[in-house]
C-alpha atoms as one frame of an Amber mdcrd trajectory, in Angstrom:
protein
  25.692 104.682  -0.468  23.418 103.978  -3.400  25.530 101.006  -4.402  24.079
  97.533  -4.101  25.645  95.135  -1.710  27.934  92.763  -3.439  26.941  89.143
  -2.981  29.367  86.713  -1.522  30.987  84.765  -4.368  30.898  81.560  -2.362
  27.138  81.552  -2.668  27.436  81.005  -6.388  29.230  77.741  -5.814  26.249
  76.167  -4.119  24.134  75.705  -7.239  27.167  74.415  -9.080  27.814  71.869
  -6.337  24.164  70.897  -6.289  24.298  70.487 -10.013  27.336  68.333  -9.766
  25.790  66.216  -7.056  22.627  65.827  -9.099  24.716  64.996 -12.095  26.612
  62.375 -10.213  23.379  60.927  -8.956  22.069  60.863 -12.521  25.244  59.148
 -13.632  24.919  56.480 -10.941  21.241  55.725 -11.527  21.715  54.333 -15.014
  24.374  52.031 -13.651  21.910  50.760 -11.070  19.339  50.286 -13.808  21.856
  48.347 -15.850  22.601  46.114 -12.907  18.910  45.551 -12.292  18.343  44.744
 -15.949  21.312  42.438 -15.917  19.959  40.636 -12.867  16.505  40.351 -14.402
  17.904  39.100 -17.685  19.816  36.344 -15.898  17.133  35.527 -13.387  15.863
  32.606 -15.474  19.241  30.941 -15.790  20.194  31.753 -12.225  16.941  30.304
 -10.937  17.583  27.099 -12.827  21.097  26.924 -11.464  19.776  27.537  -7.956
  17.198  24.796  -8.413  19.872  22.401  -9.629  22.068  23.218  -6.660  19.105
  22.772  -4.328  18.258  19.420  -5.909  21.859  18.302  -5.591  22.052  19.385
  -1.989  18.717  17.724  -1.253  19.783  14.445  -2.843  23.163  14.566  -1.157
  21.610  15.263   2.221  19.049  12.503   1.663  21.796  10.013   0.854  23.687
  11.031   3.968  20.514  10.679   6.031  19.842   7.210   4.622  23.397   6.130
   5.299  23.177   7.488   8.822  19.863   5.693   9.395  21.162   2.376   8.094
  24.356   2.646  10.112  22.440   3.575  13.260  19.968   0.704  12.773  22.773
  -1.796  12.223  24.627  -0.518  15.255  21.435  -0.633  17.346  20.812  -4.260
  16.340  24.376  -5.166  17.237  23.851  -3.573  20.639  21.173  -6.153  21.568
  22.624  -8.757  23.951  23.070 -12.250  22.452  20.969 -13.749  25.255  18.009
 -11.568  24.292  18.382 -12.495  20.619  18.523 -16.213  21.404  15.543 -15.957
  23.751  13.575 -14.193  21.016  14.570 -16.855  18.491  13.530 -19.785  20.667
  10.335 -18.156  21.910   9.313 -17.355  18.325   9.103 -21.073  17.597   5.690
 -20.862  19.291   4.485 -18.872  16.289   6.227 -21.343  13.994   4.351 -24.223
  15.615   1.062 -22.367  15.317   1.557 -21.624  11.633   2.714 -25.185  10.994
  -0.372 -26.676  12.644  -2.649 -24.471  10.580  -0.915 -25.054   7.259  -0.087
 -28.752   7.503  -3.729 -29.783   7.415  -4.051 -28.986   3.725  -1.040 -31.152
   2.834  -1.896 -34.069   5.121  -5.608 -34.464   4.447  -5.136 -36.178   1.075
  -3.146 -39.075   2.489  -5.285 -39.108   5.649  -8.519 -39.498   3.687  -7.086
 -42.234   1.474  -5.518 -44.247   4.313  -8.283 -43.868   6.910 -11.252 -43.708
   4.535 -12.605 -40.477   5.984 -15.615 -38.653   4.624 -15.537 -34.991   3.702
 -17.275 -33.985   6.941 -14.762 -35.985   8.991 -11.876 -34.346   7.153 -13.316
 -30.944   7.967 -13.556 -31.942  11.619  -9.850 -32.794  11.643  -9.139 -29.224
  10.600 -11.633 -27.587  12.928 -10.694 -29.483  16.100  -7.378 -27.651  16.201
  -9.202 -24.329  16.350 -11.597 -25.652  18.984  -8.653 -26.498  21.212  -7.156
 -23.087  20.477 -10.396 -21.379  21.502 -10.735 -23.412  24.697  -7.161 -22.935
  25.958  -6.513 -19.315  24.969  -8.525 -17.742  27.809  -6.385 -19.668  30.305
  -3.084 -18.636  28.729  -2.714 -15.554  30.893  -3.480 -17.487  34.057  -0.905
 -20.147  33.177   1.747 -17.490  32.536   1.058 -15.789  35.878   0.962 -19.050
  37.783   3.844 -20.959  36.186   5.958 -18.226  34.631   6.444 -17.191  31.014
   9.403 -19.426  30.263   7.976 -22.354  32.221   4.677 -22.063  30.353   6.504
 -22.381  27.044   8.358 -25.455  28.312   5.127 -27.061  29.520   3.383 -26.406
  26.220   6.314 -28.036  24.422   5.506 -31.147  26.447   1.861 -30.855  25.402
   2.928 -30.503  21.748   5.003 -33.654  22.172   1.988 -35.494  23.552  -0.127
 -34.334  20.607   2.513 -35.419  18.111   2.692 -38.910  19.657  -1.084 -39.262
  19.656  -1.246 -38.270  16.001   1.704 -40.397  14.943   0.334 -43.581  16.532
  -3.369 -42.850  15.903  -5.329 -45.913  14.883  -8.773 -44.409  14.419 -10.612
 -41.228  13.662 -11.249 -40.279  17.280  -7.548 -40.466  18.109  -6.803 -38.026
  15.306  -9.394 -35.590  16.626  -7.913 -35.879  20.124  -4.405 -35.165  18.836
  -5.538 -32.122  16.914  -7.461 -30.809  19.923  -4.403 -31.198  22.174  -2.223
 -29.396  19.627  -4.714 -26.511  19.563  -4.663 -26.216  23.352  -0.872 -26.093
  23.340  -0.810 -23.374  20.675  -3.311 -21.216  22.558  -1.117 -21.024  25.662
   2.248 -21.040  23.895   1.545 -17.942  21.800   0.498 -15.873  24.812   3.511
 -17.008  26.816   5.945 -16.248  23.982   4.713 -12.695  23.456   4.740 -11.935
  27.200   8.179 -13.470  27.635   9.848 -11.490  24.834   8.177  -8.221  25.831
   9.159  -8.466  29.485  12.675  -9.673  28.773  13.289  -6.760  26.388  11.990
  -4.302  28.992  14.232  -5.772  31.673  17.272  -5.452  29.397  16.447  -1.744
  28.857  15.868  -2.232  25.143  12.457  -0.565  24.940  13.225   0.754  21.437
  13.574  -2.813  20.135  10.683  -4.337  22.066   8.150  -3.951  19.258  10.515
  -5.399  16.665  11.404  -8.347  18.882   7.775  -9.165  19.710   6.821  -8.974
  16.032   9.088 -11.947  15.333   6.363 -14.165  16.795   3.917 -12.961  14.144
   6.542 -13.306  11.422   7.240 -16.872  12.505   3.558 -17.728  11.997   3.961
 -17.008   8.290   7.194 -18.976   8.316   5.305 -21.885   9.833   2.896 -21.873
   6.889   5.844 -21.959   4.507   7.515 -24.830   6.364   4.290 -26.843   6.350
   3.817 -26.394   2.609   7.410 -27.370   1.903   7.099 -30.436   4.130   3.877
 -31.513   2.444   5.404 -30.959  -0.994   8.477 -33.001  -0.124   6.340 -35.768
   1.324   4.149 -35.914  -1.784   6.865 -35.674  -4.435   9.840 -37.508  -2.972
   8.509 -40.057  -0.454   5.012 -40.807  -1.743   4.206 -42.480   1.578   0.608
 -43.612   1.879   0.448 -42.664   5.559   2.514 -39.529   5.190   0.058 -37.682
   7.391   1.624 -39.440  10.387   4.978 -37.867   9.640   3.489 -34.475   8.853
   1.246 -34.316  11.923   3.482 -36.229  14.309   7.148 -35.972  13.362   7.038
 -32.321  12.264   5.333 -31.152  15.450   7.647 -33.264  17.620  10.801 -31.877
  15.980   9.792 -28.202  16.372   8.674 -28.693  19.979  11.919 -30.488  20.816
  14.056 -27.689  19.371  12.142 -25.074  21.350  12.319 -27.071  24.557  16.090
 -27.511  24.290  16.616 -23.816  23.555  14.213 -22.413  26.146  15.589 -24.641
  28.906  18.820 -22.633  28.683  17.149 -19.219  28.731  16.379 -17.144  31.853
  12.927 -16.643  33.297  11.129 -13.320  32.886  12.587 -10.840  35.432   9.213
  -9.169  35.901   7.573 -12.456  36.831  10.429 -13.263  39.232  10.107  -9.847
  40.893   6.341 -10.288  41.134   6.805 -13.599  42.935   9.365 -12.133  45.332
  12.532 -13.527  43.751  14.258 -10.156  43.548  17.772 -11.607  43.651  17.108
 -13.778  40.601  15.288 -10.944  38.833  18.319  -8.633  39.043  20.862 -11.352
  38.333
């Protein structure tokens, strides 16, 4: 009765188990520390390797993107109908004529002054009369396009260019030269407006809105090409022909040739569908 109650032996196993669990936890923690230290010790090299892999992937993806872009652009260009490409090519000659008329003056004035005996002020008037005609006719370019049609306006201005080239080629006096330059300026003022409207509306009708800006920009690019053609023509005339009245060929023959090429090409092209629909020719517009 005075004896103490014997404790259950199983209760003594609890501290031992706790000890073992703590011991196992202590044994695992150093391993985790070692892994952390190992990761930290290799973080520099691993980061460099990761950066290299990222750079490689970035360059590889960039190359694939460039290839995809080039292939898509080439395929998109090939998807443009041949009729639209030809119409853009022929209509862009309007910009070529404009650039040629502006640039040819510098190459033709030397022979013009020597053959016609012009003064410096008269030579400057030959250059400026083209811009006067351009300024006078440009405000009426939109009206001509609405009244006659985009394609028809280009064809009519080709006839005006032909008239200017004949006047300049057969000019016998100073006033005739001024008249030819003024007529050429009037033709350029209307032709440029008609060409831009024609290409823009034809591209919209063919459902190629994504290419409309690129196609219209060919008119501006052809202006620079016209400068180049005029300089090459003047250089060839000066070096190889050495013709005293070479200005007649530069002003007359060059303008006549470009206008003739555009007239032949544009005569085979369709009229703007938007203009046809506006005038009530719906059957021709959807043809």
